[in-house]
C-alpha positions as CSV (number, residue, x, y, z in Angstrom):
1,X,0.1,-0.1,0.2
2,X,1.8,2.9,-1.3
3,X,1.6,6.2,0.7
4,X,1.1,9.9,-0.5
5,X,4.1,10.0,-2.1
6,X,3.4,6.6,-3.9
7,X,6.6,5.0,-2.0
8,X,5.7,1.7,-0.3
9,X,6.4,1.0,3.6
10,X,9.2,-1.5,2.4
11,X,11.0,1.2,0.5
12,X,11.4,3.4,3.8
13,X,12.0,0.0,6.0
14,X,15.0,-0.9,3.5
15,X,16.7,2.7,3.4
16,X,16.4,2.7,7.3
17,X,17.9,-0.7,7.5
18,X,20.7,0.7,5.1
19,X,21.0,3.6,7.4
20,X,21.3,1.6,10.6
21,X,23.8,-1.1,9.1
22,X,26.3,2.1,7.8
23,X,25.9,3.5,11.3
24,X,26.9,0.0,13.4
25,X,29.5,-0.5,10.7
26,X,31.1,3.3,11.5
27,X,30.5,2.8,15.4
28,X,32.1,-0.6,15.7
29,X,35.0,-0.4,13.2
30,X,36.1,3.3,13.8
31,X,39.1,4.2,16.2
32,X,38.2,8.0,16.1
33,X,35.6,9.3,18.7
34,X,33.8,11.8,16.7
35,X,33.3,9.1,14.1
36,X,32.0,6.6,16.6
37,X,29.8,9.5,17.9
38,X,28.7,10.0,14.1
39,X,28.0,6.2,13.5
40,X,25.5,6.1,16.6
41,X,23.8,9.4,15.4
42,X,23.3,7.8,12.0
43,X,21.6,4.8,13.9
44,X,19.5,7.0,15.9
45,X,18.0,8.9,12.5
46,X,17.5,5.1,11.0
47,X,15.1,4.8,14.0
48,X,13.4,7.9,13.5
49,X,12.6,7.0,9.8
50,X,11.3,3.7,11.1
51,X,9.1,5.7,13.4
52,X,8.1,8.3,11.1
53,X,7.3,5.6,8.4
54,X,5.1,3.2,10.6
55,X,3.1,6.1,12.0
56,X,2.2,7.1,8.5
57,X,1.5,3.8,7.2
58,X,-0.1,1.8,10.2
59,X,-3.4,3.9,11.2
60,X,-3.4,3.0,14.9
61,X,-5.5,5.7,16.7
62,X,-3.5,9.5,16.5
63,X,-1.2,9.3,13.4
64,X,1.0,11.5,14.7
65,X,2.4,9.6,17.7
66,X,5.5,8.1,16.0
67,X,6.5,11.9,15.0
68,X,6.4,13.1,18.3
69,X,8.4,10.1,19.7
70,X,10.6,10.8,16.7
71,X,11.1,14.4,18.0
72,X,11.8,13.0,21.8
73,X,14.4,10.5,20.1
74,X,16.0,13.8,18.3
75,X,15.9,15.4,21.5
76,X,17.8,12.9,23.4
77,X,20.3,12.4,20.2
78,X,20.9,16.1,20.4
79,X,21.8,15.8,24.1
80,X,24.1,12.8,23.7
81,X,25.8,14.8,20.7
82,X,26.4,17.4,23.0
83,X,27.9,15.2,25.8
84,X,29.5,13.1,23.8
85,X,31.6,16.1,22.2
86,X,32.2,17.8,25.6
87,X,33.9,14.4,26.6
88,X,35.8,14.1,23.4
89,X,37.1,17.8,24.0
90,X,37.9,17.1,27.4
91,X,40.2,14.0,26.7
92,X,41.8,15.4,23.6
93,X,42.9,18.3,25.7
94,X,44.4,16.1,28.3
95,X,46.0,13.2,25.9
96,X,46.3,15.3,22.7
97,X,44.4,12.5,20.5
98,X,40.8,11.3,20.3
99,X,42.0,7.8,19.0
100,X,40.0,5.4,21.3
101,X,42.7,2.9,21.1
102,X,45.0,5.2,22.7
103,X,42.7,6.6,25.6
104,X,43.0,4.4,28.6
105,X,41.6,7.1,31.5
106,X,39.6,4.3,33.2
107,X,43.0,2.2,33.8
108,X,44.7,2.3,37.3
């Protein structure tokens, strides 16, 4: 059943799955802390695409529930990015690197 734009639900799900896989690969394979944060943000955006697509295609009461939930996810992602970047800045000032393989602040 295509939506108003003519794109069926499976199209949105395929795009979101591809975004999530690229984000997971980026978060797991990179050693740069900023790239890891970007991978996590890409995974959260893939979840938002799913939320909005399902709220559009699956009529369950109020159709805006998925979009409202996606806004909450965006707010949490913005807070996570701010805290994560603050941590990266603090670590880079102390260790002169943001390579997570070389950062061992938790070791005693």
